[in-house]
Backbone as CSV, one residue per row, in Angstrom:
resi,resn,N_x,N_y,N_z,CA_x,CA_y,CA_z,C_x,C_y,C_z
1,MET,5.163,-2.970,49.131,4.106,-2.028,48.682,4.948,-1.177,47.373
2,LYS,5.555,-0.933,47.339,6.688,0.042,45.984,6.470,-1.301,44.878
3,LYS,6.494,-2.154,45.114,6.749,-3.510,43.973,5.114,-3.748,43.690
4,LEU,4.199,-3.633,44.398,2.933,-3.516,44.319,2.538,-2.563,43.457
5,LEU,2.829,-1.305,43.846,2.416,-0.159,42.907,3.060,-0.348,41.245
6,LEU,4.450,-0.848,41.528,4.908,-1.219,40.066,3.991,-2.067,39.333
7,LEU,3.798,-3.239,39.795,3.338,-4.148,38.998,1.655,-3.595,38.252
8,LEU,1.098,-3.030,39.481,-0.435,-2.373,39.215,-0.058,-1.495,38.169
9,THR,0.857,-0.396,37.989,1.357,0.243,37.057,1.367,-0.169,35.777
10,CYS,2.184,-1.419,35.429,2.517,-1.858,34.173,1.276,-2.534,33.523
11,LEU,0.337,-3.206,34.507,-0.771,-4.088,34.196,-1.648,-2.821,33.843
12,VAL,-1.872,-1.744,34.213,-2.689,-0.536,33.610,-2.343,-0.381,32.139
13,GLY,-0.977,-0.116,32.091,-0.137,0.234,30.993,-0.459,-0.433,29.654
14,SER,-0.109,-1.973,30.136,-0.513,-2.962,29.300,-1.830,-3.187,28.628
15,ASN,-3.048,-2.815,29.808,-4.129,-2.955,29.664,-4.757,-1.961,28.381
16,SER,-4.164,-0.863,28.416,-4.775,0.176,27.871,-4.089,0.824,26.068
17,TRP,-2.865,-0.355,26.180,-2.471,-0.215,25.094,-2.692,-0.922,23.751
18,SER,-2.920,-0.386,22.614,-3.807,-1.091,21.594,-2.934,-1.179,20.293
19,ALA,-2.471,-2.119,19.624,-2.065,-2.217,18.275,-2.171,-0.774,17.275
20,CYS,-1.475,-0.663,16.555,-2.088,0.320,15.694,-2.411,-0.175,14.491
21,THR,-3.474,-0.726,13.977,-4.037,-1.022,12.601,-4.652,-0.243,11.780
22,TYR,-4.758,-0.977,10.458,-5.801,0.104,9.507,-6.963,-0.955,8.921
23,ASN,-8.178,-1.145,9.124,-9.134,-1.620,8.625,-9.565,-1.928,7.142
24,PHE,-8.870,-3.052,6.556,-9.451,-2.996,5.231,-10.982,-4.005,5.092
25,ASP,-11.742,-3.377,5.363,-13.175,-4.126,5.597,-13.837,-3.768,4.076
26,ALA,-13.559,-3.548,3.131,-14.463,-3.819,1.926,-15.165,-4.831,1.659
27,THR,-16.429,-4.742,1.471,-17.283,-5.921,1.084,-17.394,-6.379,-0.388
28,GLN,-17.899,-7.609,-0.518,-18.127,-8.114,-1.683,-18.835,-7.487,-2.557
29,ALA,-20.094,-7.006,-1.970,-21.279,-6.387,-2.826,-20.412,-4.782,-3.005
30,GLN,-19.444,-4.407,-2.493,-19.177,-3.276,-3.271,-17.857,-3.503,-4.130
31,LEU,-17.366,-4.769,-4.314,-16.288,-5.080,-5.479,-16.960,-5.372,-6.394
32,ASP,-18.497,-6.274,-6.518,-18.963,-6.699,-7.254,-19.739,-5.206,-8.279
33,THR,-20.020,-4.558,-7.470,-20.274,-3.186,-8.131,-19.354,-2.431,-8.917
34,LEU,-17.896,-2.129,-8.169,-16.744,-1.456,-8.916,-16.457,-2.242,-10.014
35,SER,-16.411,-3.859,-10.024,-16.002,-4.686,-11.300,-17.136,-5.345,-12.075
36,GLN,-18.433,-4.295,-11.806,-19.295,-4.942,-12.715,-19.291,-6.599,-12.868
37,ASN,-19.062,-7.198,-11.640,-19.517,-8.606,-11.069,-18.165,-9.243,-12.302
38,ALA,-17.140,-8.794,-12.485,-15.983,-9.951,-13.212,-15.411,-11.011,-12.508
39,PRO,-15.461,-11.945,-13.279,-14.754,-13.050,-11.902,-13.479,-12.951,-12.134
40,ASN,-12.742,-12.265,-12.643,-11.143,-12.208,-12.698,-10.692,-10.845,-11.684
41,PHE,-12.025,-10.315,-11.283,-11.362,-9.122,-10.437,-12.216,-9.813,-9.020
42,ASN,-10.982,-10.122,-7.794,-11.447,-10.433,-6.531,-10.567,-9.961,-5.250
43,PHE,-10.988,-10.452,-4.074,-9.879,-9.830,-3.052,-8.651,-11.020,-3.190
44,PHE,-7.747,-10.567,-2.459,-6.898,-11.181,-2.180,-6.720,-12.584,-1.832
45,PRO,-6.556,-13.636,-2.195,-7.056,-14.903,-1.744,-6.329,-15.567,-0.057
46,ILE,-5.030,-14.696,-0.159,-4.290,-15.240,0.982,-4.138,-14.402,2.009
47,ILE,-4.684,-13.830,2.942,-4.994,-13.088,3.621,-4.314,-13.675,5.234
48,ASN,-3.476,-12.261,5.853,-2.991,-13.139,7.261,-2.855,-11.286,8.039
49,GLY,-4.063,-10.876,8.646,-3.561,-9.904,9.075,-3.789,-8.362,8.019
50,GLN,-2.504,-8.018,8.244,-2.464,-7.039,7.298,-1.467,-7.236,6.110
51,LYS,-1.266,-8.688,5.921,-0.552,-8.886,4.614,-1.346,-10.094,3.479
52,PHE,-1.513,-9.297,2.624,-2.119,-10.248,1.341,-1.374,-10.890,0.160
53,GLY,-1.751,-11.992,-0.243,-0.655,-12.616,-1.154,-1.844,-13.352,-1.964
54,PHE,-1.013,-14.032,-2.904,-1.742,-14.972,-3.899,-0.930,-16.018,-4.806
55,ASN,-1.278,-16.797,-5.409,-0.234,-17.607,-5.762,-0.371,-17.247,-7.585
56,LEU,0.492,-17.173,-8.500,0.278,-16.979,-9.865,-0.360,-18.125,-10.254
57,LEU,-1.639,-17.882,-11.010,-2.308,-19.023,-11.939,-2.615,-18.600,-13.492
58,SER,-2.654,-19.335,-14.339,-2.615,-18.885,-15.850,-3.815,-19.295,-16.228
59,GLY,-4.303,-18.075,-17.169,-5.429,-17.960,-17.931,-6.431,-17.016,-16.893
60,LEU,-7.971,-16.955,-17.219,-8.480,-16.266,-16.834,-9.987,-17.120,-16.421
61,PRO,-10.805,-16.732,-15.564,-12.083,-17.448,-15.679,-12.754,-17.120,-16.492
62,THR,-14.039,-17.927,-16.583,-15.056,-17.717,-17.975,-15.653,-16.687,-17.349
63,GLY,-15.962,-15.573,-18.341,-16.674,-14.379,-18.141,-15.863,-13.487,-17.801
64,SER,-14.580,-13.662,-17.919,-13.991,-12.500,-17.382,-13.618,-11.037,-18.222
65,LYS,-13.497,-9.813,-17.578,-13.501,-9.064,-18.759,-12.217,-8.373,-18.572
66,GLY,-11.211,-8.154,-19.854,-10.113,-7.539,-20.086,-9.153,-9.023,-19.995
67,TYR,-7.840,-8.661,-19.817,-6.815,-9.458,-20.243,-6.333,-10.171,-18.784
68,TYR,-6.657,-9.283,-17.902,-5.547,-9.654,-16.451,-6.905,-10.367,-15.104
69,ARG,-6.160,-11.055,-14.819,-6.452,-10.997,-13.124,-5.962,-9.836,-12.104
70,LEU,-7.060,-9.434,-11.344,-6.596,-8.678,-10.683,-6.956,-8.957,-9.121
71,HIS,-6.338,-8.669,-7.902,-6.862,-8.712,-6.694,-6.567,-7.492,-5.996
72,LEU,-7.647,-7.197,-4.936,-7.570,-6.104,-3.880,-7.854,-6.448,-2.554
73,ALA,-7.177,-5.311,-1.989,-7.615,-5.201,-0.377,-7.734,-3.772,-0.095
74,ALA,-8.912,-3.072,0.199,-8.982,-1.651,0.479,-10.432,-1.614,1.981
75,SER,-10.415,-0.521,2.239,-11.323,-0.057,3.140,-12.719,0.257,2.583
76,LYS,-13.980,0.155,3.301,-14.991,0.431,2.658,-15.148,1.681,1.994
77,MET,-14.538,2.654,2.759,-14.801,4.155,2.204,-13.783,4.356,0.670
78,THR,-12.611,3.484,1.012,-12.172,3.667,-0.488,-13.095,3.179,-1.436
79,ILE,-13.357,1.870,-1.519,-14.518,1.745,-2.491,-15.233,2.337,-2.889
80,GLU,-15.942,3.015,-1.894,-16.949,3.516,-2.306,-16.464,4.821,-2.823
81,ASN,-15.614,5.556,-2.757,-15.052,6.882,-3.610,-14.507,5.998,-5.053
82,ALA,-14.175,4.619,-4.845,-13.601,4.571,-6.438,-15.311,4.064,-7.130
83,ILE,-16.365,3.697,-6.582,-17.490,3.471,-7.035,-17.859,4.692,-7.655
84,LYS,-17.875,5.890,-6.657,-18.297,7.314,-7.055,-17.795,7.739,-8.207
85,GLU,-16.497,7.432,-8.165,-15.637,8.055,-9.352,-15.989,7.532,-10.927
86,GLN,-16.506,6.251,-10.999,-16.920,5.388,-12.128,-18.163,5.998,-12.534
87,GLN,-19.411,6.870,-11.354,-20.457,7.209,-11.594,-20.290,8.577,-11.421
88,PRO,-19.503,9.763,-11.751,-19.663,10.990,-10.828,-21.372,11.723,-11.127
89,GLN,-21.768,11.245,-12.367,-22.961,11.675,-12.932,-24.001,11.472,-11.918
90,ASN,-23.879,10.292,-10.909,-25.000,9.688,-10.166,-24.833,9.613,-8.836
91,GLN,-23.505,10.148,-8.391,-23.352,9.916,-7.197,-22.700,11.407,-6.185
92,SER,-23.095,11.727,-5.049,-22.995,12.215,-4.524,-21.568,12.897,-4.280
93,PRO,-20.869,14.282,-4.044,-19.377,14.474,-3.823,-18.710,13.507,-3.001
94,ILE,-17.523,13.363,-3.426,-16.282,13.055,-2.672,-15.961,13.800,-1.276
95,THR,-16.283,13.653,-0.154,-15.967,14.571,1.134,-14.544,14.180,1.854
96,ASN,-14.204,12.904,1.782,-13.160,12.122,2.774,-12.371,11.332,1.729
97,PHE,-10.942,11.406,1.451,-10.226,10.639,0.732,-9.589,9.596,1.621
98,GLY,-9.092,10.185,3.315,-8.578,9.324,4.035,-9.890,9.079,5.237
99,ASP,-9.268,7.490,5.594,-10.599,7.209,6.403,-9.607,6.850,7.922
100,LYS,-8.683,7.134,8.437,-8.084,6.960,9.446,-7.238,8.443,10.025
101,GLN,-7.685,9.056,10.655,-7.162,10.323,10.898,-5.413,10.230,11.718
102,LEU,-4.634,11.299,11.336,-3.369,11.314,11.739,-3.016,12.159,12.443
103,PRO,-1.824,11.831,13.376,-1.338,13.043,14.005,-1.183,14.281,13.447
104,ALA,-1.583,15.052,14.144,-1.383,16.539,13.722,-0.088,17.450,13.760
105,SER,1.035,16.744,14.658,2.460,17.003,14.380,3.233,15.944,15.038
106,GLY,4.825,16.016,14.408,5.676,15.620,14.995,6.102,14.307,13.373
107,ILE,6.711,13.312,13.774,7.231,12.279,12.258,6.313,10.953,12.591
108,ILE,5.453,11.101,11.585,4.597,9.743,11.564,5.173,8.525,10.468
109,ALA,4.774,7.649,10.401,5.814,6.277,9.370,4.840,5.191,9.349
110,TYR,5.045,4.341,8.237,4.433,3.096,7.984,5.262,2.290,7.023
111,GLU,4.978,1.114,6.643,6.079,0.191,6.013,5.333,-0.712,5.160
112,PHE,5.956,-1.161,3.923,5.608,-2.153,3.181,6.333,-3.094,2.946
113,ASN,6.287,-4.457,3.237,7.331,-5.413,2.956,6.337,-6.186,1.753
114,PHE,7.423,-6.568,0.862,6.994,-7.438,-0.184,7.482,-8.399,-0.598
115,LYS,6.986,-9.708,-0.697,7.495,-10.943,-1.306,7.424,-10.904,-2.808
116,VAL,8.714,-10.788,-3.633,8.378,-10.678,-5.028,9.121,-12.151,-5.277
117,LEU,9.417,-11.898,-6.941,10.046,-13.141,-7.716,11.217,-12.431,-8.380
118,ASP,11.812,-13.715,-8.510,12.981,-13.484,-9.735,12.442,-13.126,-10.932
119,ASN,13.461,-12.600,-11.609,12.643,-12.367,-13.490,11.650,-13.542,-13.639
120,LEU,10.378,-13.507,-14.329,9.774,-14.161,-14.738,10.044,-14.397,-15.988
121,THR,9.303,-16.004,-16.511,9.652,-16.532,-18.013,9.206,-15.537,-18.883
122,ALA,9.636,-15.246,-20.276,9.584,-14.631,-21.272,7.976,-14.760,-21.207
123,ASN,7.408,-13.481,-21.698,5.658,-13.342,-21.890,4.896,-13.384,-20.579
124,SER,5.685,-13.833,-19.239,4.757,-13.712,-18.256,5.017,-12.319,-17.305
125,GLN,3.981,-11.897,-17.106,3.862,-10.446,-16.624,2.926,-10.194,-15.500
126,LEU,3.625,-9.782,-14.202,3.189,-9.290,-13.111,3.529,-7.631,-13.588
127,ALA,2.400,-6.988,-14.342,2.098,-5.984,-15.020,2.609,-4.878,-13.869
128,PHE,1.735,-4.868,-12.962,1.682,-3.822,-11.798,1.377,-4.443,-10.565
129,PHE,1.769,-3.719,-9.483,1.318,-4.140,-8.427,1.717,-2.756,-7.185
130,PRO,0.489,-2.107,-7.713,0.497,-0.914,-7.344,-0.285,-0.711,-6.043
131,VAL,0.292,0.279,-5.013,-0.119,0.711,-3.723,-0.544,2.133,-3.532
132,THR,-1.454,2.284,-3.641,-1.999,3.477,-3.359,-2.513,4.077,-1.860
133,VAL,-1.858,5.309,-1.598,-1.885,5.962,-0.583,-2.350,7.060,-0.636
134,SER,-3.423,7.613,-0.056,-4.327,8.888,-0.430,-5.027,9.325,0.709
135,GLY,-5.153,10.797,1.069,-5.738,11.152,1.938,-6.568,12.742,1.521
136,ASP,-6.563,13.439,2.738,-7.032,14.703,2.664,-5.684,15.959,3.365
137,LEU,-5.661,16.810,2.714,-4.519,17.740,3.427,-5.468,18.707,3.964
138,GLU,-5.253,19.867,4.494,-5.564,20.723,5.309,-6.192,21.426,4.239
139,ASN,-5.345,21.618,3.216,-5.999,22.372,1.751,-5.475,21.603,0.620
140,GLY,-6.730,20.864,0.270,-6.443,19.812,-0.706,-6.378,18.199,-0.520
141,LYS,-6.031,17.695,-1.405,-5.900,15.814,-1.405,-4.510,15.721,-1.822
142,TYR,-3.951,14.320,-1.282,-2.968,13.758,-1.693,-2.985,12.393,-1.995
143,GLY,-2.084,12.030,-2.873,-1.976,10.360,-3.374,-0.368,9.939,-3.875
144,PHE,0.212,9.092,-3.076,1.299,8.476,-3.398,1.089,7.003,-3.737
145,ILE,1.803,6.758,-4.795,1.550,5.563,-5.414,3.160,4.723,-5.431
146,PHE,2.768,3.472,-5.080,4.355,2.706,-4.992,4.064,1.529,-6.323
147,SER,4.912,1.362,-6.920,4.375,0.105,-8.314,5.672,-0.751,-8.074
148,TYR,5.071,-1.855,-8.219,6.205,-3.142,-8.736,5.872,-3.922,-9.753
149,SER,6.906,-3.620,-10.488,6.666,-4.489,-12.000,7.547,-5.863,-12.258
150,ASN,7.016,-6.707,-13.129,8.129,-7.686,-13.469,7.695,-8.604,-14.403
151,SER,8.431,-8.315,-15.887,7.954,-8.836,-17.038,9.506,-9.047,-17.811
152,GLN,9.364,-10.088,-18.292,10.570,-10.513,-19.253,10.152,-10.277,-20.929
153,THR,10.792,-9.701,-22.070,10.242,-9.863,-23.211,10.721,-10.983,-23.818
154,THR,10.186,-11.680,-25.300,11.106,-12.771,-26.079,12.446,-12.106,-26.293
155,GLU,12.722,-10.626,-26.420,13.951,-10.229,-26.509,14.871,-10.007,-25.340
156,GLY,14.551,-10.536,-24.239,15.476,-10.672,-23.228,15.423,-9.279,-22.263
157,LYS,14.622,-8.209,-22.519,14.459,-7.061,-22.055,13.810,-7.201,-20.665
158,ASN,14.227,-6.880,-19.334,13.561,-7.160,-17.996,13.443,-6.239,-17.181
159,SER,12.373,-6.371,-16.455,11.730,-5.374,-15.827,11.616,-6.021,-14.298
160,ASN,12.156,-5.313,-13.383,11.940,-5.999,-12.290,12.381,-5.199,-11.225
161,GLY,11.309,-4.031,-10.820,11.648,-3.122,-9.906,10.663,-2.331,-9.176
162,PHE,10.961,-1.274,-8.410,10.165,-0.340,-7.800,9.787,0.931,-8.151
163,SER,9.286,1.503,-7.963,9.133,2.964,-8.693,7.842,3.657,-7.556
164,ALA,7.879,5.194,-7.462,6.878,5.640,-7.306,6.168,6.949,-7.353
165,ILE,5.178,7.499,-7.233,4.420,8.851,-7.620,4.509,9.599,-6.618
166,PHE,4.539,10.626,-6.500,3.902,11.650,-4.992,3.351,12.680,-5.667
167,SER,2.236,13.033,-5.636,1.378,14.103,-6.106,0.047,14.559,-5.295
168,THR,-0.336,16.165,-5.676,-1.751,16.449,-4.846,-2.216,16.765,-6.145
169,ASN,-3.633,17.572,-5.521,-4.159,17.889,-6.572,-4.067,19.103,-7.364
170,ASP,-2.734,19.354,-6.731,-2.495,20.748,-7.820,-1.284,19.707,-8.194
171,GLN,-1.262,19.304,-9.908,-0.515,18.227,-10.889,0.794,18.562,-10.913
172,THR,1.062,20.179,-10.960,2.230,20.993,-11.128,3.365,20.245,-10.282
173,LYS,2.847,19.696,-8.999,3.828,19.081,-8.256,4.214,17.827,-7.817
174,GLN,3.697,17.041,-8.927,3.885,15.617,-9.145,5.456,15.051,-9.197
175,LYS,6.099,14.236,-8.580,7.103,13.651,-8.868,6.747,12.408,-8.681
176,MET,7.665,11.997,-9.674,7.797,10.458,-10.148,9.508,10.192,-9.822
177,MET,9.544,8.864,-9.422,10.839,8.458,-9.119,11.306,6.801,-9.136
178,GLU,12.447,6.479,-9.522,12.776,4.862,-9.861,13.278,4.626,-7.888
179,LEU,13.033,3.748,-7.723,13.346,3.265,-6.140,14.636,2.508,-5.820
180,PHE,14.002,1.060,-6.702,15.482,0.169,-6.898,14.783,-1.041,-7.559
181,ASN,15.776,-1.513,-8.134,15.609,-2.899,-8.697,16.000,-4.145,-7.583
182,VAL,15.114,-5.136,-7.976,15.177,-6.447,-7.108,16.644,-7.104,-7.218
183,THR,17.501,-7.283,-6.248,18.591,-7.846,-6.834,18.690,-9.281,-5.691
184,ALA,17.931,-9.223,-4.694,17.920,-10.735,-4.177,16.092,-10.551,-3.703
185,PRO,15.615,-11.493,-4.996,14.056,-11.630,-4.514,13.954,-12.614,-3.591
186,SER,14.449,-13.516,-2.565,14.402,-14.261,-1.852,14.096,-13.595,-0.757
187,GLN,14.620,-12.125,-0.299,14.361,-11.735,0.633,13.279,-10.580,0.664
188,LEU,12.586,-10.381,1.626,11.413,-9.133,1.438,12.114,-7.947,0.903
189,GLN,11.112,-7.213,0.270,11.667,-5.952,-0.373,11.187,-4.662,0.603
190,LYS,11.446,-3.938,1.052,11.148,-3.232,1.880,11.065,-1.738,1.797
191,ILE,9.756,-1.161,1.659,9.959,0.544,1.705,9.162,1.128,2.969
192,GLY,9.693,2.114,3.296,9.338,2.478,4.891,9.107,4.300,3.962
193,VAL,8.107,4.520,4.726,7.461,6.116,4.275,7.595,6.990,5.441
194,TYR,7.829,7.987,5.791,7.688,8.864,6.765,7.414,10.484,6.822
195,ILE,6.555,10.869,7.350,5.798,12.462,6.970,6.309,13.307,8.013
196,ASN,6.668,14.548,7.895,6.954,15.295,8.870,5.745,16.083,9.357
197,GLN,5.010,15.990,10.348,3.932,16.747,10.105,4.254,18.397,10.200
198,ASN,5.044,18.601,10.942,5.887,20.059,11.314,6.130,20.673,10.082
199,SER,6.848,19.991,9.099,7.294,20.516,7.636,6.608,20.456,6.807
200,ASN,5.899,19.222,6.580,5.216,18.672,5.769,5.760,18.029,4.580
201,GLN,6.674,17.616,4.980,7.558,16.810,4.476,7.584,15.305,4.190
202,VAL,7.674,14.690,3.215,7.562,12.974,2.828,9.056,12.408,2.678
203,GLY,9.523,11.536,3.529,10.911,10.981,3.393,10.484,9.215,2.740
204,VAL,11.307,8.878,2.230,11.189,7.406,1.821,12.359,6.537,2.443
205,ILE,12.457,5.581,2.641,13.433,4.592,3.076,13.609,3.350,1.848
206,ALA,14.161,3.273,1.088,14.180,2.194,-0.230,14.815,0.924,0.369
207,ASN,14.552,-0.144,0.863,15.601,-1.355,0.733,16.829,-1.088,1.650
208,GLY,16.554,0.004,2.808,17.406,-0.090,3.668,18.120,1.296,3.611
209,GLN,18.144,2.005,2.360,18.787,3.151,2.066,17.719,4.487,2.373
210,ASN,18.130,5.332,3.431,17.295,6.738,3.411,17.689,7.312,2.603
211,LEU,16.382,7.538,1.684,16.537,8.856,0.606,16.245,10.296,1.051
212,GLY,15.968,10.394,2.353,15.802,11.606,3.079,14.310,12.247,2.453
213,TYR,13.950,13.684,2.546,12.600,13.839,2.066,12.910,14.587,0.760
214,ILE,11.950,13.723,0.139,12.367,13.838,-1.362,10.824,14.280,-1.900
215,TYR,9.885,15.075,-0.914,8.702,15.616,-1.510,8.062,16.518,-0.125
216,THR,7.271,17.331,-0.754,7.004,17.997,0.200,5.379,18.645,0.079
217,LEU,4.501,18.305,0.910,3.142,18.545,0.511,3.086,19.880,0.791
218,PRO,1.514,20.486,0.134,1.294,21.865,0.126,0.793,22.332,1.746
219,SER,0.185,21.390,2.337,-0.352,21.745,3.512,-0.471,20.226,4.828
220,LYS,-0.827,20.151,5.795,-0.451,19.192,6.427,-1.223,18.025,6.089
221,ALA,-1.070,16.670,6.197,-1.821,15.609,5.832,-2.888,15.490,7.279
222,LYS,-4.333,15.628,6.969,-5.180,15.262,7.774,-5.863,13.805,8.175
223,ASN,-5.525,12.853,7.188,-5.929,11.525,7.676,-5.189,10.736,6.204
224,ILE,-5.532,9.178,6.697,-4.780,8.437,5.209,-5.814,7.038,4.919
225,ALA,-5.487,6.708,3.794,-6.200,5.507,3.435,-4.996,4.863,2.473
226,PHE,-5.497,3.336,2.662,-4.659,2.707,1.698,-5.287,1.899,1.177
227,SER,-4.782,1.109,-0.072,-5.609,0.446,-0.996,-4.324,-0.453,-1.740
228,PHE,-4.382,-1.562,-1.921,-3.558,-2.471,-2.810,-4.364,-3.234,-3.833
229,THR,-3.606,-3.151,-4.883,-3.926,-3.720,-5.986,-3.043,-4.613,-7.339
230,SER,-3.494,-5.921,-7.433,-2.317,-6.673,-7.977,-2.955,-7.140,-9.589
231,ILE,-2.194,-6.811,-10.516,-2.089,-7.142,-11.734,-1.812,-8.120,-12.238
232,TYR,-2.006,-9.089,-12.957,-1.034,-9.932,-13.570,-1.776,-10.948,-14.821
233,LYS,-1.153,-11.491,-16.043,-1.135,-11.853,-16.963,-0.339,-12.888,-17.315
234,ASP,-0.991,-13.468,-18.249,-0.017,-14.317,-19.216,1.242,-15.309,-18.610
235,ILE,0.683,-15.794,-17.494,1.803,-16.611,-16.489,2.327,-18.276,-17.527
236,GLN,3.284,-18.309,-17.643,3.852,-19.379,-18.436,3.973,-20.588,-17.196
237,PRO,4.097,-21.929,-17.769,4.113,-22.863,-16.855,5.285,-22.771,-15.947
238,ALA,6.762,-22.295,-16.463,7.586,-22.379,-15.465,7.195,-21.137,-13.769
239,ASP,6.363,-20.531,-14.314,6.015,-19.514,-13.049,4.572,-19.806,-12.632
240,LEU,3.889,-20.960,-12.627,2.973,-21.418,-11.657,2.912,-21.477,-10.233
241,ASN,1.873,-20.846,-9.743,1.596,-21.000,-8.197,3.115,-20.504,-7.400
242,LYS,3.965,-19.548,-8.103,4.858,-18.668,-7.211,4.213,-17.834,-6.546
243,GLU,4.388,-17.594,-5.139,3.514,-16.506,-4.430,4.467,-15.461,-4.594
244,VAL,3.512,-14.132,-4.054,3.610,-12.645,-4.316,2.736,-12.457,-3.003
245,SER,3.165,-11.348,-2.522,2.635,-11.070,-1.208,3.124,-9.555,-0.718
246,ILE,2.377,-8.636,-0.132,2.615,-7.352,0.247,1.779,-7.313,1.820
247,GLU,2.915,-6.792,2.522,2.350,-6.718,4.075,2.261,-4.952,4.174
248,LEU,1.189,-4.541,4.950,1.126,-3.112,5.346,1.769,-3.058,6.863
249,VAL,2.700,-2.232,7.366,2.747,-2.415,8.995,2.716,-0.824,9.268
250,THR,1.663,-0.893,10.456,1.637,0.458,10.643,2.082,0.337,12.165
251,ASP,2.212,-0.495,12.580,2.411,-0.427,14.236,4.148,-0.293,14.402
252,LYS,4.239,0.303,15.189,5.586,1.016,15.481,6.572,-0.165,16.233
253,SER,6.003,-1.134,16.738,6.685,-1.957,17.046,7.126,-3.159,16.495
254,LYS,6.475,-3.304,15.088,6.726,-4.143,14.393,7.881,-3.672,12.985
255,PHE,8.174,-2.005,13.213,9.063,-1.573,12.189,10.349,-2.089,12.391
256,THR,11.002,-2.020,11.261,12.010,-2.581,10.776,13.006,-1.680,10.188
257,ASN,12.377,-0.463,9.699,13.547,0.615,9.055,13.951,1.449,10.259
258,ALA,15.093,2.173,9.940,15.489,3.361,10.742,15.278,4.422,10.467
259,PHE,13.997,4.844,11.011,13.029,6.265,10.793,14.020,7.303,11.566
260,PRO,13.756,8.490,11.227,14.220,9.636,12.445,14.206,9.414,13.785
261,THR,14.802,9.896,14.328,14.483,9.524,16.136,13.121,10.266,16.501
262,GLY,12.245,9.785,17.259,11.274,10.559,17.427,9.519,10.103,16.552
263,THR,10.155,9.436,15.980,9.215,9.119,14.508,7.885,7.822,15.231
264,THR,6.745,8.318,15.187,5.658,7.359,15.563,5.060,6.748,14.221
265,ASP,4.387,5.706,14.810,3.378,5.315,13.966,2.317,6.135,13.810
266,ILE,1.245,5.716,12.658,0.303,6.402,12.312,-0.748,6.827,13.544
267,CYS,-0.607,6.124,14.644,-1.848,6.289,15.672,-1.094,6.963,16.770
268,GLY,0.056,7.342,16.373,0.460,8.293,17.281,1.725,7.496,18.233
269,ASN,1.571,6.200,18.639,2.381,5.516,19.324,3.866,5.736,19.457
């Protein structure tokens, strides 16, 4: 009987558990509105769950606007907000900046895994790979930007690394910092972020190095939204078809960083 009860308990527990995910559900119609139907602005062509990628291509499609190829992954709400910001005189005010509610206490975390490149050929530019994390505070809003750049000039100046910006609607509290340079491009480059909802502090783990708490929000984070954008141009023949990708990890069972004891994922698991 005890064995039967234990088995039933395990079955109930496994059936009630669900993975912690984030919904990148933006539509093609939204993207067309945001980009004004630019053919060089598309969703990521390679999608596997919360992993998004592409292979470097040369040139631009006919009818392109600007000089870059752009790929995007975001939620419906995030794109709708971006459309409103493009045309503020014609749109209702933005009331929500995050579309996934966060636990009100404890330490919560999420991770990014990047597959990047060695130094590109001179004049090739994976100019930006900004990851935007935004949401509402109890008093105001916040935004984090994690950027990857990879370029090489004909003079031999290289850029291949990650940086971050932490800010709120009070711009006097903005913090900018270099995170790390890519020294082993064959490996995944990892960034872990943890938010202490009790103290409002934000911590970062950069490729395995825990930088500790590096920023303090003025109030508790209520919700969160993620969006990814890749921007690249002038890809040279030697760099064609190289793969670049980013994965958002929101499920604690898949975490690889050593977060503080007691840390949960953004769902509170």
